[in-house]
N, C-alpha and C positions, 0 to 999 in steps of 0.2 A: 504494500500500500504506500509506504513512504517513498519507495522508488518511483512510483507512478507520479507522485506530487513533484518530485525533483525533475523528472523528465518533462512533465507538463510545464513547470516553471521555466526550464531551459528553452522549451519550444516557444513559449510566450516571449521570452527575452529575445530570442533569435528573430522572431517574426515582427516584433514591434520596436525593439531596441530599448524598451523600458519595462519596468516591472510595476504593476499597480501598487499604490501605497497601502500600508497597513499601519494604522495609528496605534501606538502603544502609549505615547505621551504627546499631548497637543498643547502648545502655548504654556509649557511648564506645569501642566496638570496631567496626572495619570488618567487615561481613558481606556484602561485595560485592567484585567484582573488575572493574577497568577492562580491557577487552580491545581490543587493537589488532591489525591484520592481521599475518600471519606476517612480512611484509616491509613495515613501516610507512614512510610517507613522513616527511620531516622535519616537515611540518605536522601529521600525525597524532600523531607523538611529542610535539610541542609542545602540542597540544590536550589530550592525555592528561595531561601534566605539569601544565598549568594547572588542569585539573579536580582533580587530586590536591591541589594547593596550596589551591584554594578550599574543597574539602571539609574539608581539615585545619584551615583557618582558622575555618570555621563550626562544626566539631564537636570538634576536637582529635584525631580519629582519622585515620590515614594509610591510604588505600585502595590496595591493591597494583595494579600494572599488569603484565599478562601478554600475551605474544603469543598469538594464538588457538591455536597449536600447543602451548602450555604448559598447566600445571595451573591450571584455573579453578574457583573455588568460590564459592558464594553467588550473590547476584543479579549478573547480568551487565550491565555498562554498556559497550556497544559504541561505540568511537570510530573513525571511518573506515570503510573498505570491508571490513568483516569478513564472514565467512560465517555467523557466529552471529546469531540474531535473537531 
């Protein structure tokens, strides 16, 4: 499945010369949510936290982390074995 997305993305880039935007942070405000499984492993929690830290360092905005059973808004960034795609 992942390979199909990579191939589709490369085809889109080759055909148009651009890749459509995917907003994670807009105008200094998070417009996405990092989603972890309902019962995340320690590694999944650590990965999500590292992603929060790096996005905040790069943009100044703090992206929230929610379990997939929680309230999720905006663009979804799945970390770990979530049911959301």
